[in-house]
N, C-alpha and C positions, 0 to 999 in steps of 0.2 A: 503495501499501499503507500502511495508517496503522497507528502505532504499534503496535494491540492486533491489526492479520492477524499470523497465522503464515505462513511462509516454509514451504512443506512440497519438497524437492528430494525425486523419484521418481527412482532412480537404475536404468535399465535396465543389467544385468548381466551380460549374453551379449553378444558378438563374433562370435559364429560365423554361417558363412551358413546361411543359412533357421533361421535364429532363431524361438523366438514368442514372446520378452521384450514385441517391441514392442507384438502383440498384448496382452497381459494389462499393461502397464506404460500402453497407453491408457484399457483398458477402468478401470483404477484411479486412474489422473487423472482419468476426468468423473466417478467417483465422490467424489473428494476435492472439484474445481467446485462439486459441489453445493453443498456449505460457505461459506458465507460468510466466514469469519474465517479459510479457508486461502487463501495464493497459490501457486499449485502451478507448477512448473519442474520438464517431464521432464530429465532429464541422461544422457543414451544414451551406455555408452562408445563405441561405434562412431566417435560424432561427437566427443567430445570428448579419449580416447583418456585416461594416465595421467598425466599432468601439470595443471600450474598454471590448467589455464582445469575440470579436475574438483577439484580443489582450493580457487579461488576460491569456486564453486559450490556447493561443502557446505559452507565458511565465512558463507557467506552466507545461509544457510539456520538457520531454529531449528527444525527436526526433519526425515530422510532415513525415508524407505521406500523399501528394498532390493528390486527385482523380481531375482529369482532363480532360473537352471534347478538341476535336481542335476545333478551328472555324476560321474559315480567316486565315489559317496557322500558328495562336497564339492563347495564354488562351485565356481563358474568361474577359473581363472589369473587375467585379465585384470581379476576384481574384487582379488581378493585384490593385484595390481600398484599398483591404482588405489589402494586403501586406504593400503597402503605408502605410496605417494609423497604422504600424504598425516600429518596427526598432530593437532594443535591443534585442526585444523577440526572435527573430532569431540568435542569436549570437552565436557563437560555439554548433550548433547544427546539427546533422544531418538530412538530409530533400529526401527521398526518393518522386519518381515517379509511381502511375497508373494510365495511359493513356488510353482515346479508343475516337474512333473517325471512317471517311470514312477511305480509305484503304490506310493511311500514320499511322490509329491505336492510333492519338493523340501520335505521336512523335512529330510533330514540334511545338507542344505548351509545350513538356517538352524542347525542345531546347531553345525555348526564358523561359522559367523559368531557367533556369541556370543560365545566365549571373545575372538578376535581383536579385537571392537569394547570388550567390556572393558577390556580395552588400553590403549585409546587412554583413556580415564574415557568413554563412549559407555553410555545408557541402554539394553540391551538390551532391546523391550517381549514382557510375554508371548505377548499376544494378536499371533495369524499365521494370513493369508491364507493357502491351498494349493489344489492342484489338483492332482490324481492323473489320468495322461492329461489329459495339458492339451489337446492337440489336438482329441480329442473333447470337451471340456468346455465349448469355443465355439462359436458358433454360425457360420456363414455371416459373418453384420456383424458381430462379433468382440465378444459378450456370452458373459456365464456362461450356460447353458444348467438350472443350479440355482439356484432363487432364495436357499438358503443362498449362495450367495459375497457376495451384496446386504450378508443379513445380517453376513458375515466382516468383509466392510469397514469396515460400521456402526462396528461393537465396535474394530475397531483405527484408526479414524480417530477413533474416542471417546479412545481412548487414548493417542494423538497429540495432538489437543487439547488433553488434559487436563497431560500430561507436557511438552507447548510451553510451555507456559504457566507451570506449576511450575518446570520448568527456565532457562527465562529470568529470572525473577526472582533464582531466585537467582544465575545467572552476575552478573545485574548488582549486587545486595547483596553477591558476594563476587566482584568480578572483580581484585583483585589478589591475587596468594601464595594464591586459591582451584584446588586439584587438580595442585598442584605436584610 
């Protein structure tokens, strides 16, 4: 990884049996890996849990994209626990969202995540990739059936790159005492 590379953590936010998150996260990570400026780390909560391993990987990232389902109009409890077990690792970093769910496409989960991450001084990005009826939105090979998903991913990744570079410069310029 060069000094100009952007380390992107793609967080799989569900740990349930039979979860669909890895399919969505793998597709998004593949899209992100097509960008030469991005180095992608898929951080699966099922593997890392909510402890130091998760915190270290978020801390090493320049930007984060959270892949989250919507459960009961919100995001999964284990994702909240993992976020709560961290803190400064999120500070001054852009966070994008890839959501999936029923009719709302996971967008209610994203709206619940935004204030949580704002409290940690993360910058929630406006552009979101969303899949309603997610299982039917992907084919057997794990690719979205609609081309609009790739277009939405491009918009989100453009924002991730711009914000990651901008916020990295700001963190470097104001390393001491910023956002305290």
